[in-house]
C-alpha positions in Angstrom: 32.1 -2.5 5.2 31.3 -5.8 3.5 34.4 -7.6 4.6 33.5 -10.4 7.0 35.1 -10.4 10.4 35.8 -13.7 12.0 35.0 -14.5 15.6 36.2 -18.1 15.3 38.5 -19.2 18.2 40.8 -21.8 16.6 42.4 -22.3 20.1 39.2 -23.3 21.9 38.4 -26.8 23.1 35.2 -26.8 21.0 37.2 -26.0 17.8 39.7 -28.7 18.6 37.0 -31.3 19.1 35.2 -30.4 15.9 38.5 -30.4 13.9 39.4 -33.8 15.3 36.0 -35.3 14.5 36.2 -33.9 10.9 39.7 -35.3 10.5 38.5 -38.7 11.6 35.6 -38.6 9.1 38.0 -37.5 6.4 40.2 -40.5 7.1 37.2 -42.8 6.7 36.3 -41.2 3.4 39.8 -41.5 2.1 39.9 -45.2 3.0 36.9 -45.8 0.8 38.2 -43.6 -2.0 41.4 -45.8 -1.9 39.2 -48.7 -2.8 38.1 -47.0 -6.0 41.7 -46.1 -6.9 42.6 -49.8 -6.3 40.3 -50.8 -9.1 40.1 -54.6 -9.5 42.9 -55.1 -6.9 46.6 -55.8 -7.1 46.4 -59.0 -9.2 44.2 -57.3 -11.9 46.3 -54.2 -11.9 49.5 -56.3 -12.3 48.0 -58.3 -15.2 46.8 -55.0 -16.9 50.2 -53.4 -16.6 51.8 -56.6 -17.7 50.1 -56.1 -21.1 51.8 -52.7 -21.4 48.7 -50.8 -20.6 48.1 -47.7 -18.4 45.3 -47.6 -15.8 42.3 -45.3 -16.3 43.7 -42.7 -13.9 47.1 -42.8 -15.5 45.5 -42.2 -18.9 43.6 -39.2 -17.4 46.8 -37.8 -15.9 48.6 -37.8 -19.3 45.5 -36.4 -21.0 45.0 -33.3 -18.8 47.3 -30.3 -18.9 50.4 -30.6 -16.8 49.9 -29.5 -13.2 46.2 -28.8 -13.7 43.6 -30.2 -11.3 41.2 -33.0 -12.1 37.9 -32.7 -10.3 36.8 -36.4 -10.0 33.0 -36.8 -9.7 31.1 -39.5 -7.9 34.2 -41.5 -6.8 32.2 -43.4 -4.2 29.5 -44.6 -6.6 28.3 -48.1 -5.7 29.6 -47.8 -2.1 27.7 -50.2 0.1 26.6 -52.3 -2.8 27.8 -55.7 -4.2 29.9 -53.8 -6.8 33.3 -52.3 -6.7 33.5 -48.8 -5.2 33.7 -46.4 -8.1 31.4 -48.5 -10.3 34.2 -49.5 -12.7 34.2 -45.9 -14.2 36.2 -42.8 -13.6 34.5 -39.5 -14.4 35.5 -35.9 -13.8 36.3 -32.5 -15.2 39.9 -31.8 -16.4 41.5 -29.1 -18.5 42.9 -30.3 -21.9 44.7 -27.8 -24.0 43.1 -25.1 -22.0 39.6 -26.4 -22.5 37.5 -27.8 -19.6 36.3 -31.3 -20.6 34.3 -34.0 -19.1 36.5 -37.1 -19.1 34.8 -40.6 -18.8 37.2 -43.5 -18.5 36.3 -47.2 -18.2 38.3 -49.1 -15.5 39.2 -52.3 -17.4 40.7 -53.9 -14.2 37.1 -54.2 -12.8 35.3 -56.9 -14.6 36.7 -55.8 -17.9 35.3 -52.4 -17.6 31.8 -53.7 -18.1 28.7 -51.6 -17.1 26.7 -52.6 -14.1 23.6 -50.7 -12.8 25.8 -48.2 -10.8 28.0 -47.6 -13.9 24.9 -46.5 -15.7 23.8 -44.1 -13.0 27.3 -42.6 -12.9 27.4 -42.3 -16.7 23.9 -40.7 -16.7 25.1 -38.1 -14.1 28.1 -37.3 -16.2 25.9 -36.8 -19.3 23.7 -34.4 -17.3 26.7 -32.3 -16.4 27.9 -32.4 -20.1 24.5 -31.2 -21.4 23.8 -28.5 -18.7 27.3 -27.0 -18.8 28.2 -27.6 -22.5 31.4 -29.5 -21.7 33.2 -31.3 -24.5 33.4 -35.0 -23.6 36.4 -37.3 -24.0 35.6 -41.0 -23.5 38.6 -43.3 -22.7 37.1 -46.5 -23.9 37.9 -50.0 -22.8 34.8 -51.9 -22.1 33.3 -55.3 -22.5 29.8 -53.8 -22.7 27.1 -54.8 -20.3 27.8 -56.8 -17.1 25.8 -59.8 -18.3 24.7 -61.1 -14.9 22.9 -57.8 -14.3 21.7 -57.3 -17.9 18.0 -57.1 -16.8 18.9 -53.8 -15.0 21.4 -52.6 -17.6 20.2 -53.4 -21.1 17.0 -51.4 -21.4 18.0 -48.2 -19.6 21.5 -48.4 -20.9 20.5 -47.2 -24.3 20.2 -43.7 -22.8 24.1 -43.5 -22.8 24.1 -43.5 -26.6 21.1 -41.2 -26.9 22.8 -38.7 -24.6 26.0 -38.8 -26.7 24.3 -38.1 -30.0 22.2 -35.3 -28.4 25.4 -33.7 -27.1 26.8 -33.8 -30.7 23.5 -32.4 -32.1 23.8 -29.5 -29.5 27.3 -28.7 -30.8 29.1 -30.2 -27.9 32.2 -32.1 -29.2 32.4 -35.8 -28.4 35.7 -37.6 -28.6 36.6 -41.3 -28.1 40.0 -42.7 -27.5 39.8 -46.5 -27.7 42.4 -48.3 -25.6 41.3 -51.9 -25.9 38.2 -54.1 -26.4 35.1 -52.1 -27.1 32.5 -54.8 -27.4 28.7 -54.8 -28.0 27.3 -51.7 -26.4 30.8 -50.4 -25.8 31.2 -50.3 -29.6 28.5 -47.6 -29.9 30.5 -45.1 -27.8 33.1 -44.6 -30.6 30.4 -45.3 -33.2 28.5 -42.2 -32.0 31.4 -39.9 -31.3 32.5 -37.0 -33.5 36.2 -37.9 -33.3 37.6 -41.4 -32.9 41.2 -42.5 -32.2 42.2 -46.2 -32.3 45.5 -47.8 -31.4 47.4 -50.3 -33.5 47.1 -53.9 -32.3 45.2 -52.7 -29.2 41.8 -51.3 -30.1 39.1 -53.9 -30.9 35.7 -52.5 -31.7 32.9 -54.9 -32.8 29.3 -55.5 -32.0 30.0 -59.2 -31.6 33.4 -60.8 -31.1 34.5 -64.0 -33.0 32.7 -66.4 -30.7 29.4 -64.6 -31.1 29.9 -64.3 -34.8 30.5 -68.0 -35.0 27.4 -68.8 -33.0 25.2 -66.3 -35.0 26.4 -66.9 -38.6 28.9 -69.8 -38.6 31.6 -67.4 -39.9 35.2 -67.9 -38.7 37.0 -64.7 -38.0 39.7 -63.2 -35.9 39.8 -60.0 -33.7 41.9 -58.0 -36.1 39.9 -58.6 -39.3 36.6 -58.3 -37.4 37.3 -55.1 -35.5 40.9 -54.2 -35.3 42.2 -50.6 -35.4 43.9 -50.9 -38.7 40.7 -52.4 -40.3 38.6 -49.6 -38.9 41.2 -47.0 -40.1 41.6 -48.5 -43.6 38.3 -50.3 -44.4 35.3 -49.4 -42.3 36.2 -45.8 -41.7 35.2 -45.9 -38.0 38.6 -44.7 -36.9 39.5 -41.2 -37.7 43.1 -41.4 -36.3 45.4 -44.4 -36.1 47.7 -44.2 -33.1 50.9 -46.2 -32.5 50.4 -46.7 -28.8 48.5 -45.3 -25.8 50.7 -42.3 -25.4 50.3 -41.5 -29.1 46.5 -41.8 -28.8 46.5 -39.4 -25.9 48.7 -37.0 -27.8 46.2 -37.1 -30.7 43.3 -36.6 -28.3 44.9 -33.5 -27.0 45.5 -32.2 -30.5 41.8 -32.8 -31.4 40.8 -30.6 -28.4 43.3 -28.0 -29.5 41.7 -27.7 -32.9 38.1 -27.5 -31.6 38.2 -23.7 -31.5 36.2 -23.9 -28.3 34.9 -20.8 -26.6 33.0 -20.3 -23.4 29.5 -18.8 -23.8 29.3 -17.4 -20.3 30.9 -14.1 -19.0 34.6 -14.2 -18.1 35.6 -13.9 -14.4 37.3 -10.8 -13.0 40.9 -10.8 -13.9 42.2 -9.9 -10.4 41.3 -12.5 -7.8 41.9 -11.8 -4.1 42.3 -14.8 -1.8 40.1 -15.0 1.4 41.6 -13.2 4.4 41.3 -16.3 6.6 43.0 -19.6 6.6 41.0 -22.4 4.8 42.6 -24.9 7.2 40.2 -23.5 9.8 37.3 -24.9 7.9 38.0 -28.2 9.6 36.7 -27.0 13.0 33.7 -24.8 12.2 31.0 -27.5 12.1 30.3 -28.8 15.7 30.5 -32.5 16.4 26.8 -32.3 17.3 24.8 -30.9 14.5 22.1 -29.7 16.9 24.5 -27.0 18.0 24.2 -24.0 15.6 27.2 -22.4 13.9 27.6 -19.2 11.9 27.9 -20.0 8.1 29.6 -16.6 7.7 32.7 -18.3 9.1 32.6 -20.7 6.1 31.8 -18.0 3.6 34.7 -15.9 4.9 37.2 -18.7 4.1 35.8 -19.4 0.7 34.9 -16.2 -1.2 37.3 -13.7 -2.7 38.7 -11.3 -0.2 36.2 -12.6 2.4 34.0 -9.9 0.9 30.3 -10.6 1.4 27.5 -8.1 0.8 24.7 -9.4 3.0 21.1 -9.0 1.9 18.3 -8.4 4.4 20.6 -9.2 7.4 18.0 -8.2 10.0 15.1 -10.1 8.5 14.7 -13.9 8.5 18.1 -14.2 10.3 18.0 -18.0 10.3 19.0 -17.8 6.6 22.0 -15.8 5.5 21.8 -14.4 2.0 24.2 -12.1 0.1 26.5 -11.4 -2.8 30.2 -12.3 -3.3 32.7 -13.3 -5.9 34.5 -16.7 -6.0 37.6 -17.0 -8.2 36.4 -13.9 -9.9 32.9 -15.1 -10.7 29.9 -13.3 -9.2 27.8 -15.5 -7.0 24.7 -15.3 -4.7 24.8 -17.3 -1.5 22.1 -18.8 0.7 23.3 -20.3 3.9 21.4 -21.8 6.8 22.4 -20.1 10.1 20.2 -21.8 12.8 18.8 -24.8 11.1 15.0 -24.1 11.1 13.4 -22.2 8.2 10.6 -19.9 9.2 8.1 -18.0 6.9 10.4 -14.9 7.0 13.4 -17.0 5.7 11.3 -18.6 3.0 10.1 -15.2 1.7 13.6 -13.7 2.0 15.0 -16.6 0.0 12.3 -16.2 -2.7 13.1 -12.5 -3.2 16.8 -13.2 -3.3 16.5 -16.0 -5.9 14.4 -13.7 -8.1 17.1 -11.0 -7.8 19.8 -13.4 -8.8 17.8 -14.4 -11.8 17.3 -10.8 -12.7 21.1 -10.2 -12.6 22.0 -13.5 -14.2 24.0 -14.5 -11.1 24.7 -18.2 -10.2 23.6 -19.3 -6.7 25.4 -21.3 -4.0 23.3 -23.1 -1.3 25.1 -24.0 1.9 23.0 -26.6 3.7 22.5 -26.9 7.4 18.8 -27.1 8.0 16.4 -29.3 9.9 13.5 -28.2 7.6 10.6 -25.7 7.8 9.2 -24.9 11.2 6.2 -26.9 12.4 3.5 -26.2 15.0 0.0 -24.6 15.2 1.3 -21.0 15.3 3.5 -21.5 12.2 0.8 -23.5 10.2 -1.7 -20.7 10.9 1.0 -18.2 9.9 1.3 -19.8 6.4 4.5 -21.8 6.6 3.2 -24.2 3.9 2.6 -21.5 1.4 5.8 -19.6 2.3 7.9 -22.8 2.0 6.1 -23.6 -1.2 7.0 -20.1 -2.5 10.7 -20.7 -1.8 10.6 -24.2 -3.5 8.7 -22.6 -6.4 11.5 -20.1 -6.8 14.3 -22.7 -6.6 12.4 -25.0 -9.1 12.0 -22.3 -11.7 15.2 -20.4 -11.3 17.3 -20.9 -14.4 20.7 -19.5 -13.2 23.1 -22.3 -12.3 22.9 -23.6 -8.8 25.6 -25.3 -6.7 24.7 -27.0 -3.5 27.1 -27.9 -0.6 25.9 -29.9 2.4 28.0 -28.9 5.3 25.7 -29.9 8.2 22.1 -31.2 8.4 19.8 -31.2 5.4 16.5 -32.6 6.5 12.9 -32.6 5.2 11.5 -30.1 2.8 14.4 -27.8 3.8 16.6 -30.0 1.7 14.3 -29.3 -1.2 14.1 -25.5 -0.6 17.9 -25.4 -0.4 18.1 -27.0 -3.9 18.7 -30.7 -3.1 19.5 -33.3 -5.7 15.9 -33.5 -7.0 16.1 -29.8 -8.0 18.9 -30.3 -10.4 21.8 -28.2 -9.1 24.6 -28.2 -11.6 26.8 -29.7 -8.9 26.1 -31.0 -5.4 28.9 -31.9 -2.9 29.0 -32.8 0.8 31.4 -32.3 3.6 32.1 -35.5 5.8 30.1 -33.7 8.5 26.8 -33.6 6.5 23.7 -35.7 7.1 20.5 -35.8 5.0 17.2 -37.6 5.5 13.5 -37.0 5.8 14.1 -35.9 9.4 16.6 -36.6 12.2 16.9 -40.2 13.4 15.5 -39.5 16.9 12.6 -37.5 15.5 11.7 -40.2 12.9 11.8 -43.0 15.5 9.7 -40.9 17.8 7.1 -40.2 15.2 6.8 -44.0 14.5 6.5 -44.6 18.3 3.8 -42.0 18.8 1.8 -43.4 15.8 2.2 -47.0 17.2 1.1 -45.9 20.7 -2.0 -44.2 19.3 -2.9 -47.3 17.2 -2.6 -49.5 20.3 -4.9 -47.2 22.3 -7.4 -47.0 19.5 -7.6 -50.8 19.5 -7.8 -51.0 23.3 -4.5 -53.0 23.5 -1.7 -52.6 25.9 1.4 -50.8 24.5 4.6 -52.9 24.6 7.1 -50.4 26.0 10.1 -52.8 25.7 9.3 -53.6 22.0 8.9 -49.8 21.4 12.3 -49.1 22.9 13.9 -51.8 20.7 12.1 -50.4 17.7 13.2 -46.9 18.3 16.8 -47.9 18.8 16.8 -50.0 15.6 15.1 -47.2 13.5 17.5 -44.6 14.9 20.5 -46.7 14.0 19.1 -47.3 10.5 18.3 -43.7 9.7 21.7 -42.6 11.1 23.5 -45.0 8.8 21.4 -44.0 5.8 21.9 -40.2 6.4 25.7 -40.3 6.3 27.6 -38.9 3.3 29.2 -42.1 2.1 25.9 -43.9 2.0 24.3 -41.0 0.0 27.4 -40.6 -2.2 27.4 -44.3 -3.0 23.9 -43.8 -4.4 25.0 -40.8 -6.4 22.8 -38.4 -4.4 25.8 -36.1 -4.5 28.8 -35.6 -6.8 31.4 -36.4 -4.1 32.4 -36.0 -0.4 35.0 -33.3 -0.3 37.6 -32.1 2.2 36.4 -28.8 3.6 39.8 -27.3 2.9 39.3 -27.9 -0.8 35.9 -26.1 -0.9 37.1 -22.9 -2.6 39.0 -24.9 -5.3 36.1 -27.3 -6.0 33.5 -24.5 -6.2 35.9 -22.4 -8.4 36.3 -25.3 -10.8 32.5 -25.8 -10.9 31.9 -22.1 -11.6 34.5 -22.1 -14.3 32.9 -25.2 -15.9 29.4 -23.7 -15.6 30.5 -20.7 -17.6 31.0 -22.8 -20.7 27.3 -22.4 -21.2 25.3 -19.1 -21.2 24.2 -17.7 -17.8 20.6 -16.6 -18.2 18.1 -16.0 -15.4 14.4 -17.0 -15.5 11.9 -14.5 -16.9 9.0 -15.9 -15.1 8.1 -18.2 -12.1 5.2 -20.2 -11.1 2.2 -18.7 -9.3 3.4 -17.6 -5.8 0.6 -18.3 -3.3 0.6 -15.0 -1.2 
């Protein structure tokens, strides 16, 4: 039998404590997400609506198919920085006329929708997803171009936005721009480089330089409409392909464009009949202990995520700190690697390497469920070849060409983060639960290492070791690393694509798998040299 059997006791005190801790963390995440939704704040929102305009999220809601989900990506970008949470941009995957599209919408209530350094990083991440998964892109444009006070960080790298857009078009990926307001300077190149452009009467203003700049540069007197108005671009310059009456009409035209794309997915279709998991996804709230040093069985997560809770485990008796096996999720075949007891030994690394090779042979996407403290250290393990075995696993992950999805549910420390396909290894999508932590090592271990090095240095110089200063240093370092390893900190720096509610895991992963299958699914035919 391959159907997983749960041993989770949802009535236990440990479960209740874990669920309560997770709920508290979710509340904190939601409070920060609310800041992104709030945009520039009540006053800016009121002014924007007073002009008869929809907000970025209202535009998206009208654009996507009725009652279809919208998977927002990187909503906490810029968290902890001097810029508004969300980085004045809304990005995500939505279904338009039955076609999964990447939607990128400027938030004009935040500094006029201008692009700051975090906006660029968020845009670049969206462009990576577009390219890797062959997603048509719809840009909802209303931007004042670069945020001028930060131009030194925006101007030079910012050109990549336009390069990526033209490369998508060259690759046969449709690019569509709906222009809702001012689209100035760099913002003008988004419609300028899109395949399809919709502009709105008396609203859209697209120019490289507005009237004041033209006056300064050439001495010419001009007005917005004759310089870059929608009617001018529709009748004279030819930049506008469609001339909309208002915002709702522009969205209607945008949907019609997508309908006429004749877009077909290049990956295999999912199984028609999809069976829900046997166990309640609500129970995902209490699986991860409050203390990540306490191990938990990732099969309990898998049982509440995969179709029919059906999991065909691979090598269950070998390298048991890593669970590997085959399943389906919303009808799509998937291979799963999940950390069971944190530490990765040589056996786990070799098992993972073989499993990744098999997934590539069968063209099966991979899901990595992180809860690892890294590869095992110590004389016995070094002599046993932990470096070459860990390198073998990382080699396999690096050269695997089937799509990867990573989900951080617990710890993700050290090289274990790499071996489990962390951000640097280009997973198609990477999400985190509020319980997750990621750093070079745990806070106590890192502070302890610094302390040991400092003590050895003092002894080598023949100096007395200051125990009080060492204790203060350890406390400070532990607090710093703890704060820097939390999901909101990492998400703010776009090291993941979002912090998700555990109960939404199956839906989020299903949407990602569906999006992934817009592109061909093809495994690697060769890997790097495995040091045996």
